[in-house]
N, C-alpha and C positions, 0 to 999 in steps of 0.2 A: 430376490425382487420383492419389494414390500408390496402390499396388498392396495394400497393407493396407486403405486406405479401401474400394476396390473389392470385396475379399473380404468385408468386413464387409456391404457393402449387399448383395451377392448371397446373402450367408449369411442376411441378415435377411428378404429377399424369400422365400427358400425355405421360411420358417416359416409363410407364409401359405397359405391354401387356394388351390387350383387358380383357382377361379373369381375370387377376390380378385387374384391374381398376373396373370390375363388381363385384368382390369379396368384394373389400373394400368398395364400394358404397352400396351393398346389406347389409354388416355387419355394418358398421358405420353409414350410413345415413337411411336406410330403416329400420334399426334395427332387420334384421333377424339374427337367430344364425347359427352356422356352420352347424348343422344338417340340418336346412330347405334349406340352400344354397345347401349343398351336394344333398339333393333329387332333388332340380331344376335343377341341372347339371348331374344328375345321376352319381354321384361318391361318393367316401365314404368320411366320416367327416374328417378323418385325412389327407387326401389328400387337402381338403380345408383348413384346417389348416396350412398345409405346404404352400400352394399358398399364405395365407395371410401373414405368417409369412416372406417368400421370398419377397413378395410385400412391406412389412414395412421396410424391410432391404435395399432394392433399394431405397426406398424413403428416409431412413435416410442419406445414403451415397450421393444421388443425393442433397439433403437439405445441407449437409455439404459442398459439392462442390460449390453450389450456394451461400451459406453464405460467401465462401472466395472471391468468383468472386465478389458479390455486396458489400461487405465489402471495397473493394478498390474503389468502385465508389462514395460511401457515405461518 
């Protein structure tokens, strides 16, 4: 992955709420499943699923916005 791509991804993740960032990191990086994350937050698994889904949608929208922005630079 190129440096500019990494910067865009980290910048995109920074736009999320702390809980959304944590859920994505625990799920995709640390390898926890939704039930394990829910237990650590003491909330339901469906709520974790909703947080994860919402965070991914925010990332998609933000990446699309950044794609348009950076396309005009390159």
